[in-house]
C-alpha positions as CSV (number, residue, x, y, z in Angstrom):
1,M,85.8,-133.4,5.6
2,T,84.7,-132.2,2.1
3,T,81.7,-130.0,1.6
4,R,79.8,-132.9,0.1
5,Q,80.6,-135.0,3.2
6,E,79.5,-132.2,5.4
7,R,76.2,-131.9,3.6
8,A,75.7,-135.6,3.8
9,A,76.3,-135.6,7.5
10,A,74.0,-132.7,8.0
11,T,71.2,-134.5,6.0
12,R,71.7,-137.6,8.1
13,E,71.5,-135.6,11.3
14,H,68.4,-133.8,10.0
15,L,66.7,-137.2,9.3
16,I,67.6,-138.4,12.9
17,D,66.3,-135.2,14.4
18,T,63.1,-135.6,12.4
19,G,62.8,-139.1,13.7
20,L,63.3,-138.1,17.3
21,R,60.6,-135.4,17.0
22,L,58.2,-137.9,15.3
23,A,58.8,-140.5,18.0
24,E,57.0,-138.3,20.4
25,H,53.8,-138.2,18.3
26,T,53.8,-141.4,16.4
27,G,55.8,-143.8,18.5
28,L,58.1,-146.1,16.6
29,A,55.3,-148.2,15.3
30,G,53.7,-145.3,13.5
31,M,57.0,-144.0,12.0
32,S,57.1,-145.0,8.4
33,V,59.8,-144.1,5.9
34,N,57.2,-142.1,3.9
35,L,56.3,-140.0,7.0
36,I,60.0,-139.5,7.9
37,V,60.9,-138.2,4.4
38,E,57.7,-136.1,4.3
39,Q,58.4,-134.4,7.6
40,A,62.1,-134.0,6.8
41,G,61.4,-132.6,3.4
42,V,63.7,-134.9,1.6
43,A,63.3,-137.5,-1.2
44,K,62.8,-141.1,-0.3
45,G,66.1,-141.9,-2.2
46,T,67.9,-139.6,0.2
47,F,66.6,-141.6,3.1
48,F,67.9,-144.8,1.5
49,H,71.2,-143.3,0.8
50,H,71.8,-142.9,4.5
51,F,69.9,-145.9,5.9
52,A,69.5,-149.4,4.4
53,D,65.9,-149.7,5.6
54,R,63.5,-148.5,8.4
55,A,65.0,-150.9,10.9
56,G,68.5,-149.5,10.2
57,F,67.1,-146.0,10.8
58,L,65.5,-147.0,14.1
59,V,68.8,-148.5,15.3
60,A,70.6,-145.3,14.3
61,L,67.9,-143.2,16.0
62,H,68.3,-145.2,19.2
63,Q,72.1,-144.9,19.1
64,E,72.1,-141.2,18.3
65,F,69.7,-140.4,21.1
66,H,71.8,-142.3,23.6
67,D,75.1,-140.9,22.3
68,R,73.6,-137.4,22.9
69,L,72.3,-138.5,26.3
70,F,75.7,-140.0,27.4
71,A,77.4,-136.7,26.4
72,E,75.0,-134.8,28.6
73,I,75.5,-137.2,31.5
74,T,79.3,-137.1,31.1
75,S,79.2,-133.3,31.3
76,A,76.9,-133.4,34.4
77,V,79.2,-135.7,36.3
78,A,82.5,-134.2,35.3
79,G,84.8,-133.9,38.3
80,L,82.6,-135.9,40.6
81,S,84.3,-138.8,42.4
82,P,82.8,-142.3,42.1
83,G,80.0,-142.9,44.6
84,R,76.5,-142.1,45.6
85,R,76.6,-138.4,44.7
86,R,77.8,-139.2,41.2
87,L,75.2,-141.9,40.7
88,L,72.4,-139.4,41.7
89,A,73.9,-136.8,39.3
90,V,73.8,-139.4,36.5
91,A,70.2,-140.3,37.3
92,G,69.2,-136.7,37.5
93,A,70.8,-135.8,34.2
94,Y,69.2,-138.9,32.5
95,L,65.7,-138.1,33.9
96,D,65.9,-134.4,33.0
97,A,67.1,-135.3,29.4
98,C,64.2,-137.8,29.0
99,L,61.7,-135.1,30.0
100,R,63.2,-132.6,27.6
101,H,63.0,-135.2,24.7
102,R,59.5,-136.7,25.1
103,G,60.1,-139.0,22.1
104,I,62.4,-141.0,24.3
105,R,59.3,-142.8,25.7
106,A,59.0,-144.6,22.4
107,L,62.6,-145.5,22.4
108,L,62.5,-146.8,25.9
109,L,59.2,-148.8,25.6
110,E,58.7,-149.7,22.0
111,A,62.4,-150.3,21.1
112,R,62.3,-153.4,23.2
113,A,60.0,-155.0,20.7
114,E,62.2,-154.2,17.7
115,P,64.5,-157.2,17.2
116,L,67.3,-155.2,15.6
117,I,67.3,-152.6,18.3
118,T,67.5,-155.1,21.1
119,E,71.2,-155.6,20.4
120,A,71.8,-151.9,20.6
121,I,69.8,-151.7,23.9
122,A,71.9,-154.6,25.3
123,A,75.1,-152.9,24.3
124,R,74.0,-149.5,25.8
125,N,72.9,-151.2,29.0
126,K,76.2,-153.0,29.2
127,L,78.1,-149.6,28.7
128,A,75.9,-147.9,31.4
129,T,76.6,-150.8,33.8
130,Q,80.4,-150.6,33.1
131,Q,80.4,-146.8,33.7
132,T,78.5,-147.0,37.0
133,T,80.1,-150.1,38.5
134,P,83.0,-148.1,39.9
135,D,80.4,-146.0,41.8
136,F,79.0,-149.1,43.5
137,A,82.5,-150.4,44.2
138,A,83.4,-147.0,45.8
139,M,80.3,-147.4,48.1
140,G,81.5,-150.8,49.1
141,W,79.0,-153.0,47.3
142,E,80.2,-156.6,47.2
143,H,78.4,-157.2,43.9
144,A,79.1,-153.8,42.3
145,A,78.5,-154.8,38.7
146,E,75.1,-156.4,39.6
147,G,74.2,-153.4,41.6
148,A,75.0,-151.2,38.6
149,A,72.9,-153.3,36.3
150,L,69.9,-153.1,38.6
151,W,70.5,-149.3,39.1
152,N,70.3,-148.9,35.3
153,G,66.9,-150.6,35.3
154,L,65.6,-148.5,38.1
155,V,66.6,-145.3,36.5
156,V,65.0,-146.3,33.2
157,E,61.8,-147.2,35.0
158,A,61.9,-143.9,36.8
159,A,62.1,-142.1,33.5
160,L,59.1,-144.0,32.2
161,L,57.1,-143.0,35.3
162,E,58.1,-139.3,34.9
163,L,57.3,-139.4,31.2
164,A,53.9,-140.8,31.9
165,A,53.3,-138.0,34.4
166,G,54.7,-135.5,31.9
167,Q,56.8,-133.9,34.7
168,R,59.4,-134.4,37.3
169,R,58.2,-136.6,40.1
170,P,60.2,-135.7,43.3
171,A,59.0,-138.7,45.1
172,I,60.4,-141.0,42.4
173,R,63.7,-139.2,42.6
174,E,63.7,-139.4,46.4
175,A,63.0,-143.1,46.2
176,L,65.9,-143.6,43.8
177,A,68.2,-141.9,46.3
178,R,66.9,-144.2,49.1
179,F,67.9,-147.2,47.1
180,L,71.5,-146.0,47.5
181,S,71.3,-145.2,51.2
182,P,73.0,-147.5,53.6
183,S,70.5,-149.6,55.5
């Protein structure tokens, strides 16, 4: 990678990081291109060099956050065999990361109303389901993929509840664990 490419990548990452910080305070609806470039300290032309428009930026913001999140989760479950313990580790890593990055609330709630982001959300949910289906299969679930899809929804909803509370909610985490307990 050339020095110019490295600077361009660093600028793009800086814009994304700025967007993630802004999401906590303004939500997605209040995040204008003018505000992003002002907070990032770059020219508007720089923004448009990296992103075609605001919607493209929001998609990139969503994808970048989830790429970072998936990397944290992958690290948290390294070496764990498929099954209940790994699913709980995935959920815990996801919930903890959401609490550390408060702007995720906007990405979880408001992104559903952004038409261009809905495709990215669907793709991310599909990936999460594919990655956890083996866990449900290892636990003997007859409909492992369906269980994985529902689990994904439960964990996202748990994140929203914890974000609303502004802290970990042990009862929510215990309830999640109960969903995976044999009856």
